N, C-alpha and C positions, 0 to 999 in steps of 0.2 A: 445262463446270463453271459453276455459278452464280457470280455475282460476289461474293456474300457468303454463306457457308454457315451454315445452321442445320440441323445434322445430328443423327442418332440412330443409335447402334449397336443393331440389332434382331436380333442373331445368334441369340438363343434364342426368337424369336417363334413359330416353328412348334411347338417343344416345349411352350411355355406354352399354346398353343392346343390341342394334343393332350391336354394334362393338365387341360383344363377352364377355363383362364383366360378371363375375359370382361372387356371394357373398356367403360367408360361415359363419355359426355360430356354433362354436365347431365342425367343420368338415362337417356339413350338409349344402348342398346347399339350398339357399332359395331366396325369393324375398327381395330386399334391404329394401323396405318400410315396409314389414311385420317384418323383423328382427328388424328394428328400433322401430317399434310399440311394439315389445316384450321387448325392453329395456326401455319402458316408454315414448317414444316420442309420443306427442299428436297433433302435428301440422306440416304441410308441407307448406313451402314457395315456390312459383313458380313465376319466373319473366316472364313478357310478353313484347316482342318487337313488334312494330307496323307491320313491314314488313321486316323480316330478310332474304331477298333474293335480289340478284342483279336484275337489269332490265331484264337480260336474264334468270332469274329464278334459279340462283345458290344459294344454301343455305349458310348462313354465319357461321354455325357451333356453337360450344359451346352450343349445345342443340337445336339450331335453334328454339328458343322459341316463336313460333307463337301461335295463339289462339287454333287451334286444338290440338297442343302438350300440352298446359296448361290444356285444358279440359280433355284430356285423363288421365293425372296424377291426376287432381283434382277428377275425378271419382274414381280412384283407392284409393285415400286417403279417400274419403267419404265412400267407401265400407268397409274400415277398421275401420270406426268410428272415423277418425281423422278430426280435423279442418284443414282449409287451409287459407293461406294468399296470396292475389294477389299483386304482386310487379310490378306496372306500371312504366316502364322506360321512356315512351314518347320519344322513339328513336327506330331506326330500329336495333340497336345493343347495346353493353354495354354503359350505362350511369353511370358516377361516377364523382368524383371531378375533374378529369383530362380531361374529355370530356362529353359534353352534346349536342350531335349532333341532330338537328331536323330531324324528319323523312323525307325521300325523298319527300313525298307528301306535306309536310308542309313548305319546304324550300322557302324562299322569301316572306312569308306571313307577312303582317303588324300586329301590335299588336292586334287590334280588331279581325282580322280574326284568328290569332293564338289562342287567348283566346277562341274563339268559337270552333275552331278545338279540343282543349283539352276537352271542355265540351261535344261536340258531340261524340267524340271517346270514352270517358269514359262512357257516357250514353249508347252508342251502346254496348260496351263490357259487361257492367253490365246487360243490358236488355237480351242479349244472354245468359249469365250465369243464370239469374233468370228463364228464360223460359226453360232452360235445367235442372232446379232444382240443380244448382251447385253454388249458391251464396257462396262466401268465408265468413269466420268469420270476416276478416279484410282486408282492402285495404290500401296499401302504395301508396300515391299519389306522384309519383316521387321516384327516387332512389338516395340516397346519395347526397342530394341537397345543400351541403356545399357551393358550388360555383354557385348555381343557377340551371337553367334548360333551355332547348330549346335555346341554344346560337345562335346568339348573343343577342337576344331580352331579355332573362331572365337571363343574366349573372350578378353576383355580380359586383358592389354594387347597381344594379337597383332593390331595394326591392319593389318599387311600382309595377313594372312589374312582379316580382317574386310572389308577393302576389296575383296579379290578376290571374296568370296562375295556381298556386296551388289551389286557391280558386275555380276556374272553375272546376277542377277535384273533389274537395270536394263537391261542389254543385251537381254535377252529381251523385256521390255516394249516397248522402243523398236523392236525389229525387227518384232514382230507387230502393234503398234498405235501408230504414231508420234504420233497425236493424243492419246494418253492421258497425263495428268500422273503424275509419280512423286513419292512422299513417302518420306522417311526419318524414322523416328519413334523418339524416346527418351521415357523417363519423367521424373519429378521436374522438372516445368516451372518450379519456383522456384529451381533450382540452376544459376546461370550458369556456374560452374566446370566442371560436367559437360559442358555444351553446348560451351563453348569448347574444352575438351580433346578431346572426342570428334570434333567436326567438323574442328578443326585437324589432328588426327592422321589422320583419314580422308582428307582431301585431300592431306596430305603423303605418304601411302602410295599415292597414285595412284587414289583412288576415283573412280568415274564420277560425272558431274554428274547432278543431279536438280532438281526444280522447287520442292519445298515441304518445309519442316521441320515435322514434327508433334510436339506436346508432350502428355504426359499431365499433368493437374493435378488432384489430389485434395487438398482443404484439410486433411484430417486426416492426410496424409502429407507433403505437398510445400510446406509453408511458407505464409505469409500472402499474400494477393493482391498486395501491393506487391512481393513477390519475383518473382512471375510477371510483373508489369508491367515491372520492371527487366530481367529476362531477355529478354523479347520486344523491348524497345527496343534492347538491345545486339545481339541476333541480327539484327534488321532492318538495322542499320547496319554490322554486321560482315560478313554473308554476302549481303545483298541478295537474299534469297529470301522467298517468301511463307510465312506462318506460320499454322498452324491448331492450335488446342487440340483434338487428336484424341481425347482422352478427358477428360471432366470429369463430376462429379456432386456432389450435396449432399443430405444427409439432410432428410427432411420430418417425421420423428418418431423418438423413441427407444423406442417401444413394441415389445416383443418380438412377433415374428410366428410363433412356434412353433405356435400353434394353427391358423394358416392352412395351414401346410405339413404339419401333422400328424406331426411327428417328435418323439421323446422329446428332452428338453432336452440329454441327453448325446450326442445324435447330430446336432448342428449346431454350426457354428463361430461364425456370427453376429457376426464382428468389426465389421460395419457399425453395430451398436448398442452397442458398448462405450463406457462413459462416458469412459474415458481417451482415446479417439480424439476424441470429441465435444468434450472440453475444449480441443483444439488448434484448434478452428474458431472464427472470429470472428463467426459468425452462429449464432443459435439453430436447433436441429434441429426446426423447425416448418414448416408450409406457407408462411408468409410469409417465414421465414428463408431457405428454399430459393429463393423468388422473388427476394428482395433480393440473394442471392448471385449468381444468374444475371444480374441486372441489372448488377452490378459487373463480372462476367466479360466481358459483351458490351461494356461501356464501355471496359474495358482493351484489348480487341481493336480496337475502333474507333479508339483513339488511338495505335496503334503507328505509329512513324515510317515515312515513305515509303508509307503506305497498305498496309503489308505484312500487317496483321492481317486474315485472310480468313475468320474465323468459327470455329465450334466444332462438336464432335460430342459429344452427351450420351451417356454410356455406359450402355447397357441400361436405358432409361427404362421399358421394358414388361416387365421380368422380375418378374412377380408371384410371391408365395410360394405356388404351387400344389403339391399333393402330386405328386411324381414329377419335378420339375424342380429339380435341384440342381447344385452346382459340379463334382461328379465322382462317377461310379459306382465300384464296387469294381474293375472292370476298368481304369478310368483310374488309380486309385491304385496298382495293380500296375505300371502303365507308368511313372508319375512317381516312385514310391517315397515319396510323401507319406503322412502320417497321415490318417485319416478315421474314420468317415464324416462327411458334411456335407450340409446342405441348401442352400437359397438363402442367399447371403451378402449380397445386394444390395437386398432388397425395400424397405428404408427409404430407399434412394437413388433410387428410381424417380420418374417424373413422374406416376404413378398411385398411389393409396393401395392398401392391402392388399386392398380389395374391387374394385379396378379402376377407381375413379373418377378422372377427370382432375383434376389439382391446379392451384392458382393460378399456379405458375411458368409454365405453358403460356401463360396470358394475357400474362404479362410478356414472354415470348419473342416472341409474335406482335406485340406492340405495339412492339418495339424496331426502330428504323430506324438502320442503321449510318451513314448519310450525313445 
């Protein structure tokens, strides 16, 4: 693991490329991962969904992040000399504070069987990666676990069950790959009460130890930067664990990208360009505003007590608004029960503009020296 992380979640990259996305750095076309590496990025985060296909074999979209997809991108990262982080969702599709849906194959299992399923699945994935010489530098056991995982069995406030399920994944990582670091990741990085309550309860319930606390921080959802700063400071001194902002982003424009993704206006959610969300952010949604925001985030992490701030991972900086790459297919919506349809919800948060051109925030990130 690099001493200070400048990371990027590139889980949709293969899909964007298949759908025609092209990336440019000062006018020259190039591979997005290579461009980011040239701007000082040293880690790629990749999410893994258990079985992101319908029973009829229809892909769920949003990268359809199965193990072959993850391994392909991990190999590209390794060939560029980059570390990578495996983000285990323990779901067939998105897992976050609003939904933690058990994989289709695990639904209806009792607690003992579910705990064993987590262990066996994690053990299998890590073994496959080890045998392919693709072990990650770090594994996140679960994604944004603020409200638990594998609902309903592991839903807040059942911390006894949550601790058992998370610990099963941690044990499998430790057994298969002792040198790999383990992260436990929550959302809402500006909410100190959430983090104190969650981790105090987890450890009180006998949860297995781990190496790093991951935080999501989106300024349009998770408070002002000073709240993130205060939370990181408290966590460092309370738990004495390394801290990584595992998801972060900031808008570079409020321009609608509907014509790029070629969807009718009523067939996209587009919350990333909603004015009511932009109003919550202390920086303008412009290329320079995005760069200034990232400068502050990096400074906040640099200044965490005990040197515990270990860097950031920018979420989906290369998710261009290309036709065919959206947040969920109809098959995925049938699995989650959510309303749709929807296209790309993140294009104005990327580090490339809608035409794939590298944005100024990349220069800011490259120039930053944590020490």
